[in-house]
Structures are given as C-alpha cells and as structure tokens.
C-alpha positions in Angstrom: -22.4 -86.3 45.6 -20.5 -85.7 42.0 -22.5 -87.2 39.4 -21.9 -90.6 37.6 -19.5 -89.6 34.3 -21.1 -89.8 30.7 -19.6 -90.9 27.8 -20.3 -89.3 24.2 -20.5 -91.4 21.0 -21.4 -89.9 17.6 -22.1 -92.4 15.5 -24.6 -93.1 12.6 -26.9 -95.9 11.6 -26.4 -97.8 14.6 -27.6 -100.9 13.4 -24.4 -101.4 10.9 -22.0 -104.0 12.0 -19.3 -101.6 12.3 -21.2 -99.7 14.8 -22.6 -102.6 16.7 -18.9 -103.9 17.5 -17.5 -100.7 18.4 -20.6 -100.1 20.4 -20.4 -103.6 22.3 -16.4 -102.7 23.1 -17.2 -99.4 24.4 -20.4 -100.6 27.0 -18.5 -103.2 28.2 -15.9 -100.5 29.6 -18.4 -98.3 30.7 -20.1 -101.3 32.7 -16.8 -101.9 34.1 -15.8 -98.2 35.2 -19.8 -97.6 35.8 -19.7 -95.3 33.5 -23.3 -93.7 31.5 -22.9 -93.6 27.6 -25.0 -91.1 25.4 -25.2 -92.6 21.8 -26.2 -89.5 19.6 -26.8 -91.1 16.2 -28.5 -90.6 13.1 -30.7 -93.8 11.9 -28.7 -94.3 8.2 -26.0 -93.2 7.0 -25.1 -89.8 6.4 -24.3 -89.8 2.2 -27.8 -91.6 2.3 -29.4 -89.8 -1.0 -32.6 -88.5 0.5 -30.9 -84.5 1.1 -33.8 -83.6 3.4 -33.8 -86.8 5.4 -30.3 -86.6 6.0 -30.9 -82.7 7.4 -33.5 -84.2 9.9 -31.4 -87.0 10.8 -28.5 -85.2 11.2 -29.8 -82.6 13.5 -29.7 -84.9 16.8 -25.8 -83.9 17.1 -26.8 -80.7 17.5 -28.9 -81.7 20.6 -26.0 -83.2 22.3 -25.1 -80.5 25.4 -21.2 -80.9 25.3 -21.3 -79.1 28.9 -23.2 -82.6 29.9 -20.6 -84.6 28.7 -16.8 -85.4 30.3 -15.2 -87.1 27.1 -16.4 -88.1 23.4 -15.9 -90.6 20.8 -16.0 -89.6 17.2 -16.0 -92.7 15.2 -15.4 -90.9 11.6 -16.7 -93.5 9.1 -20.1 -93.2 9.7 -20.2 -89.0 11.2 -19.1 -88.4 7.0 -20.8 -88.9 3.9 -22.7 -85.9 3.3 -22.0 -83.4 1.2 -18.5 -81.0 2.3 -18.9 -83.4 5.8 -20.6 -80.5 6.7 -22.0 -82.6 9.8 -18.3 -83.3 10.9 -17.1 -79.7 10.5 -20.1 -77.9 12.6 -19.0 -80.5 15.2 -15.7 -80.1 15.4 -16.6 -76.4 16.0 -18.6 -77.2 18.8 -15.8 -79.1 20.5 -13.7 -76.7 19.8 -14.9 -74.5 22.3 -14.1 -77.2 24.9 -10.1 -77.3 24.9 -10.4 -79.6 28.3 -13.0 -82.3 27.1 -11.1 -85.4 26.0 -11.9 -86.4 22.6 -10.6 -89.2 20.3 -11.7 -90.4 16.9 -11.6 -94.3 16.1 -9.3 -95.4 13.1 -9.4 -92.4 11.0 -7.2 -89.2 12.4 -9.0 -85.6 13.0 -7.0 -82.9 13.8 -7.7 -82.5 17.5 -8.4 -85.3 18.5 -6.9 -88.5 19.9 -6.7 -91.7 17.0 -7.7 -94.3 18.4 -6.3 -97.1 16.4 -7.8 -100.5 14.7 -4.9 -103.4 15.3 -6.1 -105.7 12.4 -2.6 -106.4 11.7 -3.2 -110.0 12.8 -6.3 -110.7 11.1 -5.2 -109.1 7.7 -1.9 -111.1 7.8 -4.2 -114.5 8.9 -5.9 -113.4 5.7 -3.0 -113.5 3.3 -2.0 -117.0 5.1 -5.1 -118.9 5.0 -5.6 -118.2 0.5 -2.0 -119.1 0.6 -0.8 -121.6 2.9 -4.2 -123.8 3.2 -5.9 -123.1 -0.2 -2.5 -122.7 -2.2 -3.2 -120.1 -4.4 -0.2 -117.9 -5.7 -1.6 -115.5 -7.6 -3.2 -113.0 -5.9 -5.1 -109.6 -6.3 -5.5 -107.0 -3.8 -9.2 -104.5 -3.6 -8.5 -101.8 -1.0 -10.7 -99.1 -0.2 -10.1 -95.4 -1.6 -7.0 -94.4 -2.8 -4.9 -92.2 0.2 -7.3 -93.0 2.4 -5.5 -94.3 5.9 -7.2 -97.4 6.1 -7.3 -98.5 2.6 -3.6 -97.8 2.5 -3.0 -99.4 5.8 -4.2 -103.1 4.6 -2.7 -102.7 1.4 0.6 -102.4 2.7 0.1 -105.5 5.3 -1.4 -107.8 2.5 1.8 -106.6 0.6 3.7 -107.5 3.4 2.7 -110.6 4.3 2.4 -111.8 0.5 6.4 -111.0 0.0 7.2 -112.8 3.0 5.4 -115.8 1.7 8.0 -115.6 -1.3 5.3 -114.3 -3.8 4.4 -110.4 -5.9 1.4 -108.6 -6.4 1.6 -107.7 -10.3 0.7 -103.7 -10.2 -2.3 -104.6 -12.3 -3.7 -106.2 -9.4 -3.2 -103.8 -6.8 -7.1 -101.8 -6.9 -8.4 -99.4 -5.6 -12.2 -99.3 -4.8 -14.5 -97.5 -2.5 -15.3 -100.2 0.1 -19.0 -100.5 -0.9 -20.3 -103.1 -4.0 -19.7 -101.1 -6.7 -15.5 -101.3 -7.2 -15.5 -105.3 -6.4 -18.5 -104.9 -9.2 -16.1 -103.3 -11.4 -13.1 -105.5 -10.7 -15.0 -108.5 -11.8 -16.2 -106.9 -15.2 -12.3 -106.1 -15.7 -11.7 -109.6 -15.3 -14.3 -110.9 -17.1 -13.7 -108.7 -20.3 -9.9 -109.4 -20.0 -9.2 -105.8 -18.8 -6.7 -107.6 -16.6 -5.4 -111.1 -16.3 -7.2 -113.2 -13.9 -6.1 -114.0 -10.4 -6.7 -117.3 -8.5 -7.3 -115.3 -5.1 -8.6 -112.0 -4.5 -8.0 -110.1 -0.8 -10.8 -107.8 -0.1 -10.3 -105.3 2.2 -14.7 -105.4 2.7 -16.6 -107.8 2.8 -19.3 -105.3 0.2 -16.8 -105.3 -2.1 -16.2 -109.3 -1.4 -19.9 -109.8 -2.1 -20.3 -106.9 -5.3 -17.2 -109.3 -6.9 -18.8 -112.5 -6.2 -22.4 -111.7 -7.9 -20.9 -109.9 -10.9 -18.3 -113.5 -11.2 -21.3 -115.9 -10.9 -23.1 -114.4 -13.0 -20.5 -114.5 -15.6 -20.1 -118.2 -14.9 -16.5 -117.5 -13.2 -16.5 -120.3 -10.2 -16.4 -118.8 -6.9 -13.9 -120.4 -5.0 -12.7 -122.9 -7.7 -11.6 -120.3 -10.6 -11.4 -117.8 -8.0 -11.0 -117.4 -4.4 -12.4 -114.5 -2.6 -11.9 -113.1 1.0 -13.9 -110.4 2.9 -13.1 -108.1 6.2 -15.7 -107.3 8.4 -17.7 -110.4 8.6 -21.2 -108.8 7.7 -24.2 -110.2 8.2 -24.8 -110.0 4.5 -21.8 -112.1 4.1 -23.1 -115.0 6.5 -25.7 -115.8 4.4 -24.9 -114.8 0.7 -25.3 -117.4 -1.5 -21.7 -118.0 -1.5 -21.2 -117.7 2.2 -18.0 -115.7 2.1 -14.9 -116.2 4.5 -13.9 -113.0 6.1 -12.6 -111.9 9.8 -13.9 -109.2 12.0 -12.3 -106.2 12.4 -11.0 -105.1 15.9 -13.7 -102.8 16.4 -14.7 -104.2 19.4 -11.3 -103.9 20.8 -11.0 -100.2 19.6 -14.3 -99.1 21.1 -12.8 -100.7 24.4 -9.3 -98.6 24.1 -11.5 -95.6 23.5 -13.3 -95.5 26.7 -9.5 -96.4 28.2 -8.4 -93.3 26.7 -11.1 -91.0 28.0 -11.1 -92.4 31.5 -7.0 -92.2 31.5 -7.9 -87.7 30.8 -10.8 -87.1 32.7 -9.8 -89.7 35.7 -5.6 -89.2 35.6 -4.3 -92.2 37.6 -7.4 -94.6 37.6 -6.8 -98.3 37.2 -7.3 -99.5 33.0 -9.0 -102.8 33.1 -8.2 -104.8 30.5 -9.3 -105.3 27.0 -9.8 -109.0 26.0 -8.8 -109.1 22.6 -8.4 -112.8 20.3 -7.5 -112.9 16.9 -8.1 -116.5 16.6 -11.5 -116.0 17.8 -11.8 -113.3 14.6 -12.0 -115.9 12.0 -15.3 -116.8 10.5 -14.8 -119.6 7.5 -17.2 -119.6 4.4 -17.4 -121.5 1.1 -15.8 -118.5 -0.9 -12.6 -119.7 -0.5 -13.5 -123.6 0.1 -13.9 -123.9 3.8 -16.6 -125.5 5.5 -19.0 -123.1 6.6 -20.0 -122.7 10.4 -23.2 -124.0 10.2 -24.3 -122.2 13.9 -23.1 -119.1 13.1 -24.4 -118.6 9.4 -27.7 -119.6 10.7 -28.2 -117.7 13.4 -27.4 -114.6 11.2 -29.9 -116.1 8.5 -32.7 -116.2 11.3 -32.2 -112.9 12.6 -32.9 -111.2 9.1 -35.9 -113.0 8.4 -39.6 -111.9 8.1 -40.9 -114.3 10.8 -44.6 -114.0 11.7 -44.5 -116.4 15.1 -41.6 -116.5 17.3 -41.3 -119.1 20.3 -43.0 -116.8 23.2 -42.2 -119.2 25.6 -38.6 -118.5 25.2 -37.2 -115.9 27.8 -35.1 -114.6 25.0 -37.5 -114.1 22.6 -37.7 -110.3 23.6 -34.2 -109.6 23.0 -34.8 -111.2 19.3 -34.6 -109.0 16.1 -38.2 -109.2 15.2 -39.1 -107.9 11.9 -41.6 -110.0 11.8 -43.2 -108.8 15.4 -43.2 -105.4 14.1 -45.1 -106.0 10.8 -47.4 -108.3 12.1 -47.8 -105.7 15.0 -50.1 -103.7 12.3 -48.7 -101.0 14.6 -48.3 -98.5 11.2 -52.1 -99.0 10.6 -52.4 -98.3 14.4 -50.5 -95.3 14.0 -52.5 -93.9 10.6 -55.8 -94.7 12.3 -55.0 -92.3 15.2 -57.7 -89.5 14.5 -56.5 -86.8 16.9 -52.8 -85.7 18.8 -53.7 -87.7 21.7 -54.7 -91.1 20.3 -51.5 -90.8 18.4 -49.3 -90.5 21.2 -51.3 -93.5 23.1 -50.8 -95.6 20.2 -47.1 -94.8 20.4 -47.5 -95.8 23.9 -49.1 -99.1 23.4 -46.6 -99.9 20.5 -43.2 -99.1 22.7 -43.1 -103.0 23.8 -41.8 -103.6 20.4 -38.3 -102.3 21.5 -37.6 -104.3 24.5 -35.3 -105.3 25.5 -35.1 -101.8 27.3 -35.8 -99.9 30.5 -37.2 -96.7 29.8 -38.2 -95.1 26.4 -39.2 -91.4 25.8 -40.2 -89.6 23.0 -39.6 -85.8 23.5 -41.4 -83.1 20.9 -41.3 -79.2 21.0 -44.2 -77.9 22.8 -45.3 -76.7 19.4 -45.1 -79.7 17.4 -48.2 -79.4 16.2 -48.0 -76.5 14.4 -47.4 -77.1 10.8 -46.4 -73.1 10.5 -43.3 -74.0 12.3 -40.5 -75.5 9.9 -37.5 -75.7 12.4 -34.8 -77.6 10.0 -31.7 -76.6 12.4 -31.5 -76.9 16.0 -33.4 -77.0 19.0 -36.2 -74.8 21.1 -34.9 -74.0 24.5 -37.6 -76.1 25.9 -39.2 -80.0 25.5 -41.6 -81.6 26.5 -41.8 -85.3 27.2 -45.0 -87.3 25.6 -44.7 -90.7 25.9 -42.7 -92.5 28.8 -43.0 -95.8 29.3 -40.6 -98.0 31.1 -39.3 -101.9 32.0 -38.5 -101.2 35.2 -41.2 -100.6 37.8 -40.9 -96.7 37.1 -43.6 -94.2 36.4 -45.4 -94.6 32.8 -47.5 -91.8 31.0 -48.7 -90.4 27.6 -50.1 -87.3 26.1 -51.1 -83.7 26.7 -52.0 -83.8 30.2 -49.4 -85.6 31.3 -46.5 -84.5 29.4 -43.5 -83.1 31.2 -41.3 -79.9 30.0 -38.0 -79.8 30.9 -34.9 -77.9 29.1 -33.3 -79.3 26.2 -29.9 -78.4 27.8 -30.9 -81.5 30.0 -31.2 -83.7 27.1 -33.7 -85.5 29.4 -34.4 -85.5 32.8 -33.4 -88.7 33.8 -29.9 -88.4 32.8 -29.3 -86.3 35.6 -31.3 -88.4 38.3 -29.4 -90.6 40.8 -29.9 -94.6 39.8 -28.2 -97.7 40.7 -26.4 -98.6 37.6 -25.0 -96.6 34.6 -27.2 -97.0 31.5 -26.6 -96.7 27.9 -29.0 -93.6 26.3 -29.4 -93.8 22.5 -30.9 -90.2 21.0 -32.1 -90.1 18.4 -33.8 -87.8 15.4 -37.4 -87.6 15.4 -38.8 -85.3 11.8 -40.7 -85.4 9.4 -38.4 -84.6 5.7 -36.5 -82.5 7.5 -38.6 -80.3 10.1 -37.6 -81.2 13.4 -40.1 -82.2 15.4 -38.5 -84.1 18.7 -36.2 -86.5 19.8 -36.5 -90.3 21.0 -34.5 -91.7 23.8 -33.8 -95.4 24.3 -32.3 -96.5 27.9 -30.7 -99.5 27.9 -28.8 -101.9 30.6 -25.2 -102.0 30.0 -25.1 -105.5 31.0 -26.4 -107.7 28.1 -26.4 -105.0 25.8 -28.0 -105.1 22.6 -27.9 -101.9 20.2 -31.0 -100.4 19.0 -31.9 -102.3 15.3 -33.6 -102.9 11.7 -36.7 -103.1 14.7 -36.0 -99.5 15.8 -35.1 -97.7 12.8 -38.1 -98.8 11.0 -40.3 -98.3 14.2 -38.7 -94.6 14.6 -40.0 -94.1 10.6 -43.6 -95.2 11.6 -43.6 -92.5 14.6 -42.6 -90.0 12.2 -44.6 -90.1 9.3 -47.6 -91.1 12.3 -46.5 -87.5 13.9 -46.5 -85.9 10.5 -49.8 -87.5 9.3 -51.6 -86.4 13.0 -50.0 -82.7 12.1 -52.2 -82.9 9.0 -55.0 -83.8 9.9 -55.0 -81.6 13.1 -54.5 -78.8 10.5 -57.3 -79.8 8.5 -59.4 -79.9 11.3 -58.4 -76.5 12.3 -58.7 -74.6 8.9 -62.2 -76.7 8.9 -63.8 -74.5 12.2 -60.8 -71.5 12.1 -60.5 -68.6 10.3 -57.2 -68.7 8.9 -56.6 -64.9 8.8 -57.4 -63.7 12.5 -57.2 -67.1 14.0 -61.0 -67.0 15.3 -63.6 -69.9 15.1 -65.7 -69.8 11.5 -69.3 -70.5 12.0 -69.1 -74.5 11.5 -66.5 -74.1 14.4 -68.6 -72.2 16.4 -71.7 -74.4 16.1 -69.5 -77.4 17.4 -67.7 -75.2 20.3 -71.2 -74.2 21.3 -72.8 -77.7 21.5 -69.7 -79.3 23.7 -70.7 -75.5 26.0 -74.6 -76.0 25.9 -73.4 -80.5 27.0 -70.9 -78.9 29.9 -73.6 -76.1 31.1 -75.7 -76.1 34.2 -79.3 -75.5 34.5 -78.3 -71.9 35.5 -76.4 -70.7 33.2 -76.8 -67.9 31.2 -75.9 -67.0 27.3 -74.0 -63.8 26.7 -73.7 -62.9 23.1 -72.2 -60.0 21.4 -72.7 -58.8 17.5 -69.5 -56.6 16.2 -69.0 -55.7 13.3 -66.5 -53.2 11.7 -67.3 -49.8 10.4 -66.5 -48.0 7.2 -64.5 -51.1 5.8 -65.7 -50.4 2.8 -63.9 -46.5 2.5 -60.8 -48.6 3.9 -60.6 -50.6 1.2 -61.4 -48.2 -1.4 -58.9 -45.6 -0.4 -56.3 -47.2 1.1 -56.1 -51.2 -0.4 -57.6 -54.3 0.8 -54.1 -55.1 3.0 -54.9 -52.0 4.7 -58.6 -53.2 5.3 -57.4 -56.9 6.2 -55.8 -54.9 9.3 -58.1 -53.1 10.2 -60.1 -57.0 9.9 -57.4 -58.1 12.2 -56.9 -55.2 15.0 -60.8 -55.9 15.6 -60.4 -59.4 16.1 -57.7 -58.9 18.6 -59.3 -56.2 20.0 -62.5 -58.8 21.0 -59.5 -61.5 22.3 -58.4 -59.3 24.2 -61.6 -58.8 26.2 -62.9 -62.3 25.8 -63.4 -64.2 28.9 -61.9 -67.8 29.6 -64.1 -70.0 27.8 -65.9 -67.6 25.7 -65.2 -68.3 21.9 -64.4 -65.5 19.0 -65.9 -66.1 15.7 -65.7 -64.7 12.6 -68.9 -65.4 11.1 -67.6 -64.0 7.4 -66.3 -60.4 6.3 -66.0 -58.0 9.0 -68.6 -59.2 11.0 -67.8 -61.4 14.5 -69.3 -62.9 17.6 -68.5 -63.6 20.6 -70.4 -66.3 22.6 -69.8 -67.1 26.5 -72.2 -69.5 28.6 -72.0 -68.9 32.0 -73.0 -66.9 35.3 -74.0 -63.4 33.5 -76.3 -60.6 34.6 -77.6 -58.0 32.6 -75.3 -55.6 33.5 -73.0 -57.7 31.0 -74.3 -56.3 28.5 -73.3 -52.6 28.8 -70.3 -53.1 30.5 -69.1 -55.5 28.2 -69.5 -52.8 25.2 -67.6 -50.3 26.9 -64.7 -52.6 27.3 -64.5 -53.4 23.8 -65.3 -49.9 23.0 -62.1 -48.6 24.7 -60.1 -51.5 23.5 -60.4 -51.1 20.2 -60.1 -47.1 20.0 -56.5 -47.9 22.2 -55.3 -50.1 19.4 -56.7 -47.9 16.5 -54.9 -44.9 18.4 -51.3 -47.4 18.4 -51.8 -48.0 14.8 -51.8 -44.9 13.9 -53.2 -44.5 11.1 -54.7 -42.2 9.0 -57.9 -43.8 9.3 -59.7 -44.8 12.2 -60.1 -48.5 13.5 -63.8 -48.9 15.1 -66.3 -51.2 15.0 -70.2 -51.8 16.5 -71.3 -53.9 19.0 -74.1 -55.2 20.2 -74.4 -57.5 23.4 -77.5 -59.5 24.9 -77.6 -61.5 27.8 -79.9 -64.5 28.3 -81.1 -66.0 31.7 -81.2 -70.0 31.1 -79.3 -71.0 28.5 -81.2 -73.9 27.1 -84.2 -72.1 26.4 -83.0 -69.6 23.4 -81.4 -71.4 20.4 -78.0 -69.5 19.6 -79.1 -68.3 16.4 -82.1 -66.2 18.2 -80.0 -65.0 20.7 -77.5 -63.7 17.4 -80.3 -62.1 15.7 -81.2 -59.7 19.3 -77.2 -59.2 19.1 -77.7 -58.5 15.6 -80.2 -55.9 16.0 -78.3 -54.2 19.3 -75.8 -53.5 16.6 -77.4 -52.5 14.1 -79.1 -50.0 16.2 -75.7 -48.6 17.9 -74.1 -47.9 14.7 -77.1 -46.0 13.5 -77.3 -44.0 16.9 -73.5 -43.8 16.4 -74.0 -43.2 12.4 -70.8 -45.5 11.7 -72.1 -46.8 8.4 -69.8 -49.4 6.3 -69.6 -46.7 3.2 -68.2 -43.7 5.3 
C-alpha cells in the first residue's frame, strides 16, 4: 500500500496572524485530500536581532528531508529577513536538486517556483469605497510597503485605480512607501504633524502595523482619529482589534491562498485528481473599528482581547478550555521553576513530560534530542547528526507515552519522526520546531495535531519551547559541573572525590561474598620526560597510561587518576587471588603495545601493584589501596623504574 502524501510548509513565526491564516487554508485542503502536512518553522521571525538565536531557529529547515515530501510550499514573507536572505538561498539550493518536486511560493515570486497569488483586489477596492462612500473622505493618502516590492506595488496600484474610478486623485506627496512595519507609520505621522506634507483626511495603510504606528503617533500630537483623519488598515491583526482606537481593517486572502497552494501541489503530484472548491467570501473579511468612525464589532474585539490576556484561572468545566490560548495557564503552572529545579538529566526530561499537557490540544508530542546532548564540547550549529533519540513521547490519543534515557528510542534523522511513516487512520499536521540554546543544536520538537478543528501553535508553545531550551542547557551545565567535580578533565578518569562516591554506590550494591580488587599504577620516569621533552610530552605519557588502564578495566570497575602520574583501578565482584598477577601482566602488555605505537624517543611504562581482598565489606578502601601501593613500590624497585630516570 502506498504511503499517504505529504506536503511540506516552510514558514517562520507560526503564531503570526498571516501564518495562522495560510495554515488554516492549507489544513482545510489537506484534510479534504487526506494529506499529511509537515510544517518546518522557526519560532521567531528571521529578522530577530539576536544573531545566534536566529541561527539556532533557522537550523530546522536543514532538518527537513526533501526525499520524504511530495510537495513544498514556501512562505517568502517569513522565511526571509536574515542577513543576505541566506536561509532562503540555502533552502532553494537544496530544492534545486529535486527538479520533479512540486514547489510553490506564496504571494511573492521566487525564481524556480510556481507563484500562488493572493487575491486581495476585492478587499483593497472595498477599503477605498468604504472611506469615500461611507465616510465621505476625499483627500486621501496611501501608505504602502517597500518600493519595488511586488505586494507593495500591487496594493498601491489597486488603491490608485479605485480612487480614480471615484473621480478623485492623490497628491504625489500623499503616495508614501514604507516598510509594512510600525516605523513607517510613525514616520508618516511625524511628517504630517510637522507640516512636511499637507494633512489628508484619510490614510489607507497597506498593513495594520503601519496603521497602528501612525495612529499612536498622531494621538500623541493631539490629532484625533477618526475625527481629523480616518485610518484604515489591512491584515486584521489581533493588535489592531484591541488597540485603544480599534482599527478598521480587512482580512487578506491568506486562507484562500493557502488552499490554492495545496491545489497546485495536488495537480502536479496527482495529475487529473479532482480539485475541491475553496470557500472565498470578501464580504466576511471586513473588520469594522473606531479608526474610521464605524461601530467596533464587540464580539470579535472581546474574543481577541480575551485570548491576549494573562488570566490566572479559566472555566475548567468548559470543554473548549483546552483549546484556548492560555498564557496564564503556562505562567501559573510554574513550569519554568519546575524545569529549573531539575537536578539531573532524567529529572529534567521527566518534568518536560509532566508539563506537556500545557500544549493541548495535540495528538502526540515528541522531544527529539541528539544522542550526546549532554556533551557541552559538541557545539554543533548547523545541520543535524545522522541519528536522533526520542526522550519524551506524550500522547492524547491512547498511544504509548514514555520519557527518559532508559526508554529513549533511537531513529534515523532522515525519518524526521518514526510516526510519520506508520499507518494512521487519518492525516495529521506535524510541526517541527528547533530545540537549541543560543544557536547550539540540541534537537527538535514535534507537535502532531489533527487537521479537523485545527489549531496553529501559539504564543504558549513558543514560550514553552523557550523554557525547554533553557532547562536543557541548565541541565547540561549542571551535568558538566558534576562531571568536573568527580572526573579528571585531562584523562576522563574519576578523581578521588568521584572514586569515593562511586565506591559507596558499588559497596551498597555488593553481595556478601563479593571481593574487592584494587590496583595502584604509577608512571615511570615522568620527570625525565617533562624535563627532557617538555610537559606536553609528559601529558601524553599520562594519557597513554590512563588509556591502557581503561583498556584492561572490566565492566563495573572504575579507573581513577588520584593525582599527577598515579592511578587506581577499583572493582567489587567475584575475584580470586590469581587476578593479581594476571591483571598486572595484562596492564604491562597493554602499555608496552601503546608505547610501541607512539614511537617516541622515550619509553612509556608504569609500575603496578594489585591486591584482592576476599570480603569487600571487611576492609576499608584506603587500607586496600595502601596495600596495593606498597606492592607497586616493590614492583618499581624490583624493576628499577624510578621517577627520576
């Protein structure tokens, strides 16, 4: 049986209203066609000023295995913005190696892809008609986006054409290019209040952000909106709906554009397959507000306002509670404190598992980490290792849940997530999000959601992932400090403190008939090597001795660097007296072999003393080591291997 088709969507900042809408359109069509949706998304916009953070976030696009996708949708407006647009360039370079893979871009053309246009003409013309016909404004100003940008120029052209159809004209000084962001709205307001341009009686803004920046600055200079100047926005953002002066705006055609993108991909990967209709209704896109003098839609405004509130308690009896954007629930859960209090790696992943309920609604949540995620010396910034491990799996649909090192499942990173290739009753949306700290790769998270009544990951998920990033890094730091406190940094062997801690554990787990085995090893001629060839060569000799010790150590025995050029080997188990001579011979042979391989102008050797004590519970470790040390010294004298030679 052939697997279910998969569409990959590459976006950033999924909680942004623009992304929420295109994902809504995409999921609607994917549900109709029973396609899986794989969303690869940075949690923030790529123009975010923290360079390393953006580097870590954008690494998620490298993780996507294009061999596992049947079609690709690119959202140009969010996967650009980093210096030089390198993220998009790298992605396009990879896509160029898949000439048969259907690829489309949304709203803005990208060379080598099919452009899916956003049909906003009806809404843009309605904006003009509303200002002119409903509110009687004649002296109009247009604030659009960047000059030369296809979206900016298209919106400007439609505004100008509709205004001319009403027998009006726009002064050249009232055609303003901006940046789709607050700053250009603020700059236009300053020009108006400073008299640099004449005051219009209405301003048509090509984005809500510019309209909000404009209104806020006008209000600070006592220019009344809408009495003095009517302001219209375009995007219907949440912020516009709850602005002190609620913004009159229009929904863009993002939902329909997302659906059209799926239909294009379907026509290429399944030629001749039926394309199901996309619902389009421009009349439903009008969001009246106070900025033009209309009555604000109170239900829409209050719903948006409530979703943005920090509310410490919700109606838990409401079955829709789990689907609310609950920043308050996230904060009042004290998840951050729970993560921070984790003393060990195992406790950390357990807490992540316990707090996964904050992400509802979801089908499954997976935390995939690199196999050596605790190794702080592995500072990988780009790309992913060949294998990953699922350390946390939380399910809301009756599948297997687990967490921790002992339960972790390894898989090939090329699979992206094993669940993706399994037979499932219905299609799902899989959100792949980066897990990193300051750009250093740790892994990625996967949130699986149903395509019915679909909810895009929101501000709760973004901040929850930030908690995870910080918790994992703090755990790594704690583990590193713990390791440094019990391990010798040069050789990786236990130090004396580590030896005593580990020995107490071994003794507690021992049986009554277990024996204690100890060896004391001392490098020969270290001073001679240091004085003659330098301390770097002396360090090499120390490492060689330790490596030989590790090579002959048995399972559950511990290697210890007690200081300088002295080492211990300690074990509890079934040992006989014959072990003493046998282990000495094995170590001597091993270090001789390693010295020969080094081929240095000096010989690396060490003296060893071994001792076995039949009852491990009737002898102290220090006394046992003293006996082995005495035997080592006799061995050194017998073989005339003095430290000064």
